[in-house]
DOTOR-876824 format. One record per residue (C-alpha): chain; x, y, z; residue in three letters. Coordinates in steps of 0.2 Angstrom, whole numbers. Each point is the difference from the previous one (the first is absolute). Layout:
A/X/Y/Z/ALA .
...
***
This chain:
A/97/-365/-44/MET .
A/-2/18/5/SER .
A/11/7/14/SER .
A/-11/13/9/ALA .
A/8/11/12/VAL .
A/-10/3/15/PRO .
A/-4/18/4/GLU .
A/5/6/17/PRO .
A/-13/3/13/VAL .
A/1/17/9/MET .
A/-9/4/15/SER .
A/6/19/0/GLU .
A/2/12/-14/PRO .
A/18/2/-6/LEU .
A/2/18/6/ASN .
A/-7/-3/17/SER .
A/12/4/15/VAL .
A/-3/-3/18/ALA .
A/-8/15/8/PRO .
A/12/10/10/GLY .
A/15/-6/-9/SER .
A/12/13/-6/PRO .
A/-3/-4/-18/THR .
A/-19/2/1/THR .
A/-5/8/-17/PRO .
A/-8/17/2/THR .
A/-7/13/-12/THR .
A/12/15/0/PRO .
A/-9/16/4/THR .
A/5/13/-13/VAL .
A/-2/18/5/ARG .
A/-4/10/-15/VAL .
A/5/17/7/THR .
A/12/5/13/SER .
A/0/15/11/ALA .
A/13/8/-11/ARG .
A/-11/-2/-15/VAL .
A/-15/7/9/LYS .
A/10/15/6/TRP .
A/7/3/-17/SER .
A/-17/-1/-8/LEU .
A/-7/12/13/ALA .
A/15/12/-3/ALA .
A/-3/0/-19/LEU .
A/-19/3/3/THR .
A/4/14/11/ALA .
A/12/8/-13/ALA .
A/-13/-2/-14/GLY .
A/-13/8/11/CYS .
A/12/14/4/ALA .
A/4/3/-18/TYR .
A/-19/0/-5/VAL .
A/-4/12/15/ALA .
A/14/12/-6/VAL .
A/-2/-1/-19/VAL .
A/-18/4/-5/ASP .
A/-6/-12/-13/PRO .
A/-13/13/-6/ASN .
A/13/12/-6/THR .
A/15/-11/-3/SER .
A/4/-10/-16/SER .
A/13/-11/10/LEU .
A/-13/-13/2/TYR .
A/-4/-13/-13/PRO .
A/-17/1/-9/GLN .
A/-12/-15/0/CYS .
A/3/-10/-16/PRO .
A/-19/-6/0/PHE .
A/-6/18/1/ARG .
A/13/6/-13/ALA .
A/-6/-14/-12/LEU .
A/-19/1/3/THR .
A/-4/16/9/GLY .
A/-9/-9/14/TYR .
A/5/-2/18/ASP .
A/7/-17/6/CYS .
A/-3/-5/18/PRO .
A/17/8/5/GLY .
A/-2/16/-8/CYS .
A/1/14/13/GLY .
A/9/-10/13/ILE .
A/15/11/1/THR .
A/-10/16/0/ARG .
A/-11/-8/14/ALA .
A/15/-5/10/LEU .
A/7/18/-1/HIS .
A/-17/7/5/SER .
A/-1/-12/15/ALA .
A/17/3/6/LEU .
A/-5/19/0/HIS .
A/-15/-5/11/GLY .
A/-13/3/-15/GLU .
A/-9/-16/1/LEU .
A/-15/6/-10/LEU .
A/11/6/-14/GLN .
A/9/-17/1/ALA .
A/-17/-9/-1/ALA .
A/-3/11/-15/ASN .
A/15/-6/-9/HIS .
A/-2/-19/4/ASN .
A/-13/-6/12/LEU .
A/6/-18/-1/LEU .
A/17/5/6/MET .
A/-7/9/15/VAL .
A/-11/-14/5/VAL .
A/14/-13/-2/ALA .
A/12/11/10/ALA .
A/-12/2/14/PHE .
A/-2/-19/1/ILE .
A/19/-2/0/ALA .
A/2/12/14/VAL .
A/-13/-8/10/VAL .
A/7/-17/-3/TRP .
A/18/6/5/ILE .
A/-6/8/15/GLY .
A/-10/-15/6/PHE .
A/15/-11/-3/SER .
A/11/12/10/ALA .
A/-12/-1/14/VAL .
A/-1/-19/0/GLN .
A/20/-1/0/ARG .
A/0/13/15/ARG .
A/-12/-12/9/ARG .
A/12/-14/-3/GLY .
A/-13/-9/-12/LYS .
A/4/-6/-17/GLU .
A/-6/13/-13/PRO .
A/-13/-7/-12/PRO .
A/6/-7/-17/ARG .
A/-7/7/-16/LEU .
A/-6/-15/-8/ALA .
A/-14/5/-12/LEU .
A/-12/-14/-6/PRO .
A/-2/-1/-19/PRO .
A/-18/7/1/ARG .
A/7/16/8/VAL .
A/14/2/-13/ILE .
A/-14/-2/-13/GLY .
A/-10/13/8/ALA .
A/14/12/1/ILE .
A/3/-3/-18/GLY .
A/-18/4/-4/VAL .
A/1/16/10/VAL .
A/15/6/-9/VAL .
A/-8/-4/-17/VAL .
A/-16/9/5/ALA .
A/10/15/6/PHE .
A/9/0/-17/TRP .
A/-16/0/-10/VAL .
A/-10/12/11/LEU .
A/14/13/1/ARG .
A/0/1/-19/ASN .
A/-19/2/-2/LEU .
A/-3/18/-6/PRO .
A/-16/3/10/MET .
A/-4/5/17/GLN .
A/1/-7/14/PRO .
A/16/-10/-7/PHE .
A/9/15/-7/HIS .
A/8/4/17/TRP .
A/9/-16/0/LEU .
A/12/5/-14/ASN .
A/17/5/4/SER .
A/-3/18/-3/ALA .
A/15/2/-11/ALA .
***
């Protein structure tokens, strides 16, 4: 004779709680960055920009060299960013684009995005979230790799994309 234990019949899940009760389970909202962290990052960015504005990377040896360029002799997508930032901070946008066009375009997009977000906050609206779909992320990757390849081609019209180092 087998003694079978009857299984309990449940009409509600085990973790359900009556709505409105003080023990209603909620998903905690985790805030990744606080105002202190944002202001600290802004201050570090401003200090770094001030240093690059004062100490010219074209004449100073205080800046690290690109390891990819040191090993291969070719520019990476980031080569020339410090010199481009120095030129941009001095108002020489064409010279900045000559050092690293990708950085100038990305900085322009970032400034427009930050300005638009500030206007939205000022109007009392929620600023847009930056949630890029996978296709856009892939497209950005393709643009960066294309820039990397094209700036290293030794022929016109692509020669002007190199970092001019």
